[in-house]
C-alpha angles and dihedrals in degrees: 000000000000117000120193123196117199111205136170092238133340091194098077137063128259146103098280092050093047096048092045090054092046092054094040092051092051093048091046090072090067107018143038107264132190131179113208108204110197091203134032108196100163137034099246132023116253091224120062111250124212108248090228089069118084113220116205115188114195108186122033112216098160106139093219096042119109085217093057106147101189089112095043110136093239092045089062091059122078122258118257100196100040115091111258093219095052112116092239097044093117090059093057127077147163085284093060089045091054097042093052091044091049094048095054093040094049130096092263095053098094092132117158092197128027119191124193116205104199134027096265092048091047085058088052091051090051091050104037112020114115112273090237095053128096106247118215131177123202124209110209093169125040139264090250092050094064122084115250089245091057092047088054090053092045092057088066098057103027090070088062091063130092091217141003114205124200124186098234133044090226092060093044089055090050092053092047091050100042101032112028110199111196109207094016118097112223115199143145126248116168125231116261130235121191127225109283116261090220132060110274121255119273087212092239122124130060104268128114115199131204127174139186142083115324090239132138095251090061089062095211088163087067090049092050091051090049092048089051087064090047093050092055092056100032105029096173094068127093135198123218121193116195120199144061134247148124095290095066097102092045091051091046089056090048091052092050093045091055093043092241098128092115094054109028116065129184099213100187124227116333127196123211092028098194095083088057095047093053091056087067132086091207140356133230138197125185102178122158089216136359128188089204119335107241093177091054091058092043091054093046093049086054090056100258127137109229134219108203139168112250094240128153121307128337110045096060089052091051108036123062099213110237093006107068099000146337130272115210133181117277113264095005103138094183094049092049092049092047093051091049092049091048090058093041092054096047113056091174091056090049091053094047093046091045091054091048090048091055092049096044095046093059089087087072094058114130093247098063092039094049089049090058089053093047091051089050091050090053094046090052092053104260100150117207110251094195093235110160120239110250116256128204118262115254112267094019123129087261088066087082094221091144103029119111147163121229130206126193108210126212091249092060098258125127127221119200117192124191115221087219111034115224121196111236096016117146133202118223122199111170107311092335124102124201122184122227113233126223090279091056095253128135125182128208101203122228110264095029105161098244111160118238112276144064117309123188113219114232136183130220113206124202112259093015126106120239128346132295131204115270107242110217130215099183138353119205105205098175094114091058089060088067097051094114090057094058097050114112128201113257094022129107113259113245128177126177120185122182117209142159122257121173089351093300132104117260132177123216112202130190122190120181130163087207125015134185106207112206118228128179118351110204121195117191133152091348094307123117117209117191128193119198142171125217119223137174134032095338121137103199118209129181126336116351116232129207113215126202109200119191118217126216139046094329105046117191136174127213120191127206122182119229140193137242123221112241124227125225091269092052098252117130115262100213089191086078113061125158132188134177132189138164120250088226089074097069091030092057090054097049110151103175136019086262116034120181121204125188120211117231134175126218106197097178132024095249098032125110108250118248129214118258111231144135124241107127092106141057102277110100097189116025100174099103096023101053104039125162125213117261125245117223121204138170111269113249115217137168114275091029097169094046091046090050091053092048091047091051093048094046096039093234115159123251112267115237139203126208123213119197135174117210144153120261125223087272090051093250121140117256132178122211127200107194135170107253135199115292115260 
């Protein structure tokens, strides 16, 4: 049969998009499947889409596209068939009405089943789906989430459906009780999550992972407060939050306010998400409400025990409290912190719960979920038409000749595995060539003499001229997180981190004879305290010195002595260096409106200084992910007293200067002194 999904956009990132793709990909093995995307706002989807699925965009809103239809005459007129109280009503128009109507009325609209994926699109399905098709609405939020005005509108078009599917039984019961729909079947079918494409977590390490939109209902501010309590008691642990949304700036301020900027990181959107989950020892969710809890199942399928708030409705239907995770009261900071600490302090419990999470989450695999949908289609009268699912043409990009997974091992080696092994294929990284074996696997050994820099990975295929980029499905970077552990005194420091750029595999390599790895950077009362570790062939002697070197036409060097931690036998442990300096020092020597100072370390009186940076982990570019709060000071200028008198008499505001520490594109520490807004 032909199944058509109607979605707001398939080109973004989010739970509805991901679960639609999961279901569509499973159905595509047995049916003809199309995804009708009302809007196309970027050139390529952020999620990979199975080539057996036909994507049909209806309205082009790409800013750079010659076909941009934002100013189309009909797009400037309000929609007539889209609910006025739907959150996205302002984005819809007569043009979207007409495009959806035309698609399902056209010659290619022979869909046997049409599924709408949000309230407004369910209204479109009720109005425009072919009369012969089974009409299904999906509820990816909850009955309680919708405004009363929207629920009133929904009552008018839900009764035109054959079925209305929620993602939890609790929400289905709520709809049946509060909005009876004679003639429309209301039932629950959970979202599906496929088997991870990376090896599940072993629950070791010291990282907690959360993921989802940075939106108010996710209550990440509660999570950050709870983690603040954890950090005080277990300072070696970190929290990573993956996702994007309108709460980012608010959360950034919360992190800075609580002084957690060294241990809480907003990682931005990640796709695929599995390689991020498996870096964690446990997962956490603090939502105020969840219709399902897609991220909970994703984390569990990756082998993580989960701490989640017991909100309506999804979590309690997913997590077995005390078996594969913990359910805690919504908004209870102390309870969240206590559950996290309990798992942190008991590695055996983490392992047992992680194993149970993997086993219990298998019920959400795409196969069983798709079967429930197929049974529903049949019960509602969608007769199979025996149309074959489309298959990619031989030799097309869908043939997966140059698609691979990559794993960074703890010893520093890389393993690249082709999804479709090709005899005679070769992997190129820089000037190095590595053959793929019969299984489609090539290994870049630890210690390979790659020069420092960024190296795109390429593949040479037998019978083909030249090399092509190696398209990447997933990169497992866990081994790179343990780079500091494998460094040995007297050996050159090497770090190799695989990552995806533009959909293709790249390798970032650092090579340093001596390296000063930055640790925590504390900023308090205008003083910056920096911890660092020294690696490589260095032979430290005497007191270490931190150097601030100003770039530009008026170079200058400031020196600040540091200290070494002593070991039990009294010898200096150069792995523990600490420096402190006042922000007034570089601020008082401001030369230009924007001064840039590089941070260097002199570890011996006659030694060449080395840059202070941070690359012995898995984060290729830290600049936007590991920010530090700025320090604002009064601007010092010549004739300070006279200027102060003039400023007081004229009422002019006090000029300010802002000092900020950040990581450069090469992950080296830099300090800026910049004129700021007047106070």
